[in-house]
N, C-alpha and C positions, 0 to 999 in steps of 0.2 A: 366597365361602365354599363354594359347591357345587363350584367348581373345586378348592379345597383338599382337600376330602374325596376327590375322585377322583384328584388328582395326587399328593398327599403321603401320604394315609392317615389323616387326622383321623377319629376316631370320633364326635366331636361338636364343635360350635362354638357361639358365642353372638353375639348382636347387641347390642353394648355402646353405651349412650348416653354420649357424652363429657361431661365436667364442664362445658365451656364451653357446650354446647348446652342442658344442663339450666338453667344460669344464665340464658341468653337467653330460655328458654321462660317464665320467671317474671318477665321484665322487667328483669333486672339488666343494666346497661349495660356494654359491653365496648369495648376499643380494640385496634387492630392496631399492634403495635410495629414499629420500624424493620427488624427481621429477618423481618417477615412473620407473626409469631405473634399470635394473638388472645388477649387476656387480660382478666380482669375488672378494672374500675376499682374500687379499694378505697375504703372509707369511705362507701359509699352507704347502708349500713344501720347506724344508731346505736342503734335500739331496735326492738322487735318490730313496732310499728305501721308503721315504715318499710317493712318487708317486705310487709305487707298492702297498703299503698298502691301499692307497686311492681307487684304482681300485677294483670295485666289479662286477664280471661277465663280459660278453662280451659287450663292448660298442655298437656294432652293433645291439644288441638286445634292446638297450635302447629306450624308447619312445621319447627321445630327438633327436635321429638320424633317426629313421625309417620314419618319414614323408617326409624327404628330399630324401630318396631313393625311397619310394613308389610313390612319385610325378612323377618320371620319367616314370614309366609304365602307370600311369593315363594320362599323357600328350600325350603319344604315341597313346592312343585311341581317342584323341581329335584333333590332328594335325599331319600333315605330315612333319612339319619342324623339323630340327635337335634339339636335346636337350642334354645338357651336365650335368654330375654330377660335383659338384663344392664344394670346401672347401677353408678355409684359410690355408696358408702354415705353416710348422713346426716352423719357426722362429717367426711368428706372434702369433701363439698359445702358444709358450713358453713364449712370452712376457705377454700374458694374465694370464698365470699361475703363473709366477714368479714376475710379475711387471716389467714395462718398465725400471726403473732405474737399477734393478738388472740384467735384461737381458743384457743391454749394458755393465755393469761392468764385468759380467761373461765372456764376449767375451775376456777380457784381464786378469782378475784376477782368473777365475776358468773355463777355457775352457773345461776341461775334464768333469766336472759336467754338463755343458751346452750341450755337445755332447751326454751325456747319456740321458738327457731329450729329446733332439731333435730326437734321435734314437727311443725312446719310442713312441713319437708322430707319427713319420714317419711310424712305423710298423702298427699303427692303421689306419692311412690315406691310406696305401696301401690296407688294407682290405676293407676300405670304397670305394676306387676306384674300386676294383674288384666287389664289390656288385653293384655299379652303372653300371658297364659294364654288369653284368649279367642281370640287369633289362632293358637293352636296350639303355643305354646312347651312344650317338654318339661321344662324346669327353669328356675330363676331364679338368676342369678349376681349377687352383690354383691362389688364390689372396694372395700376400705377401707384404702388405703395409708397415709393419715395416722394411722391408729390405732397404727402402730409407734412414734410419738413419745411415747405416754402409758403410765402405769403400769397394771397390771391393774385396780386400783380405778377409775381414771378411764375405762379402756376399757369396763368393765361399765356404768358410769353414763351415759356420753356416747356410746357406740357400741353396745355389745352389747345393751342393752335395746331400742334402737330397731330394730336388725337383727332381733332376735327378734320384735318386733311385726310387721315385714314378713313374716318367714317364717311366722308363725302365721296370717297372713291369707290365705295361698294354699295350694293343694293340691299344688303342684309341689315336686319335690325342690329343696332349697335349697343353693346353693354359696356359700362364703365364701373370698375371696382377700385376704390381707394380706401384702405383700412385706416382705423384710428379715428381721432376726433377731427372730423372734416367740416364741422359746422360753418367755419369761415370760408369754405371753398364751394359750397353747394351751388351758389349762383353761377360760378365759373364752370362747374360740371355741366350745368344745363346748356351752356353755350357751345359745348363740344359736339352737340348733335346726338348725344347718346340718348337712346329711347328707353334705357333701363339703367338706373343708378343703384349699385350694390353698396349698401352702407353698413358700417360696423355697429357693434352693440352699444357704443357710447352715444349714439345718435338717437334722439327721440323721434321715432317714426311717425307718430301722430302729428307732431309739430311740423315735420317735413311734409306730410301730406297736405297741410294747410297752405304750404308755400310752393311746393313743386307743382307744375302744370299737370292737369289731369291726363294729358296725352303722353306723359313720361311715367314709366313704372318705377316704383321703389321696391327694392329687393333686400331682404334681411329679416331680422338682425339678432338672432339668438346668439348669446355669448358663446364663442367657441371653447373657452376655458370651462364654462359651465357644462357644455356638451361633453367635455372630457372627464370632469370630476364629479358632477352631480348624479344623483340617482334618477331613474326613469320617472319616479313620482315628482321630483323637483322639476325636471324638464317639462313634464306635462303641465305643471302649474305655470311655468314661465311662458310656454307656448300658448296656452289657453288665454293668459292675460294679454299677450301681444296681439293675438287674433281678436280679442275683445276690444282692445284700444283702437285698432285700425279698422274695425268692422264697417265703418261708414264710408270707406273709400275702396273703389273697385280696382284701382291701379296699384295693387300691393300683392307681392309674392313672398311667402315666408321662406326663409333659408337661414343658415348660420350666418353670423356677421362676417366671417372670414373662413379661411381654410381650416379644415378639421385635422387634428392630429391623427396619425395612423393608429394610435392606441385608443381612440374614441370608442366607447362601448357600442356595439351594434344595436343594442336595445334602445339606447338613447336616440340613435338616428331613426329607428322605426317609430319611436314615440313622437318625435317631432312631426313626422308625416301623419301618423294616425290621429294625433290630437288635432291637427289642422283640418283633417277631413271631417271631423265632427263639428267644427266651428260653424255656426249659422251664418248665412250670407243673404243679402237682399237680391231681389230681381233687378235686372238692368234698369228698368224704368224707375224703380225705387231709389237706386243709387243716384240717378239723374235728378230726381226730385229732392233728395236730401242735400245734394251738392248745391243746388240752386237755393233751396230754402234756408239752410244754415247760414250761408253767406249774406242773404237778405236780413236774417235775424241779427247777425253780428254787426251790420253796418247801416241799416235803414231805420227810420222812425216807426212809431206805432202804426200810423196810417198806411205807410208803404208795406209793412209786414202784413197787416190785415188785408190789404188789397191783393197781395200775393196769394194769401191763403184762400181768398174768395174766388180766385181764377181757376183753381184746380181742386178736385175732390181728394185731398190728401187723407191717407189713413191715419189713425191715432198713433200707430207705431212709427210711421214716417215723421210725423210732427214731433214726437218725443225724441226720436233720434236726431232730428235737426236742432232741437232745443239743446240737447246734450252737447252736440258739436259746437254750437254757437257759444255756449257758456264756457266750455273748455278753452276755446280760442280766446275769448275775452279775458278770462282769468289768467291765461298764459301771458297775454300782453301786459297785464298789470305786474305780474311777477318779474318780467324782464325789463320793466321800466319803459316800455314802448308806448304805453297809454296810461293816463292818470286814473287813479281809483274813481274819481268823480265822473269822468267820461264813461268808464266801463259800467259803473253803477247805474248811470242814466240809461245806457243801452240795455242793461239787464232789466231795469224797471219797465222798459217798453215791451220786452219779451214777456215778463210776468203779466203785464196789463193785457196782452193778447191772450195768454193762457187763461186769464180770469174771465174771459168771455164765454167759456164753456166749450171751446172747440175740441177739447180732448178729455178723455176719461181721467178724473182726478187720481185714480189708483195706479195709473201707468207709472213705471219707474224709469229713472235716468241714472246714469253712473257718471260721477265727476270725481277725478282723483281717487279712484277706488272706493268712493263712498256712494251708497245708493240712497236716492231720494225719490219719494213719490211726488207727482205733480202737485198734489194738494199741499205737501210740505213746502215745496218750492214757492207756492203762492202765499202761504201763510207766514213763512219764515225767511223771506228772500234776503233781508239785510243780514241776518245771522249767518246764513249759508254763504253769502258773498264774502263775509269776513273770514270764515273758515277756509274757503277755497283760495283766497288771495293771500 
């Protein structure tokens, strides 16, 4: 891990306890299959008492867990970059212990038993998190991939509440990673108390930035398969575009959308970091101005937008960035059917009316849906551009 920070440019890493090692630490029996993979033997646990009988001693003293805790202190002696303790979440671990089919069935058929198992796992993970904190971890990361299988209601009951219990028990910054299409779960993720949400490549990060509170960081989401298969030049294009799309939001960290294959070309990893380092960023004060101004433009009338602009000496670039973000947001609402075309067009007209007062240089450019428009084009062809973007 220290090598990765030096060689590739990682700003932080985590020491992740694998599912199989957690299971072994609590006495669950495993088997090595013909292809050399170790897996849990299913149907060992029929009732909660079976799990209690399986546990022998303190899991934290297990040789299966200790290396992932000890690693944190060793890394601290080799690098000044932040390191996190990390584990898989209670719902995912319960799936490994019970089997995936039974896990999903128990959400409906035997929720009380499932909650007992989840509580048992959560208490151990809390101790693990405390131990990581004591060894110097800077944050605590929970990966809950199995949660993508369930509804928001079941996520909150069988995963979110238990993750929140872990997060509430530590003083470290809490990270949550759930791969796959999690658009339906984002609101529940926020309720777990996670201060950083790691999202997969199928999530529109810019749209998430409109919705997720500014004090929650979003992490991601370069496609891991692309990282494995694409050329460095293609990776550079993808990373540059992602940084461009999310540039108006400070609460963003670029990363792969999920774990990288061991066969991922090293040059692609270096490219992801080097391309990001070249991406332009705003000053903190400018981020604050853009955040306040685009939301006003997207939701208030001409008079209120004009009043906002008269209160502060905004630069032309900040105004252009705010217009771009407000229009992207409005056009997105139309596409998703969350606001009518007529409502959004009226709001767009108010923004154009403000621009027509000469507050910004007409030659300044904005980008919407990968198309570039000068402010003067926007003023003169607002109706046509609105139809193109919606």
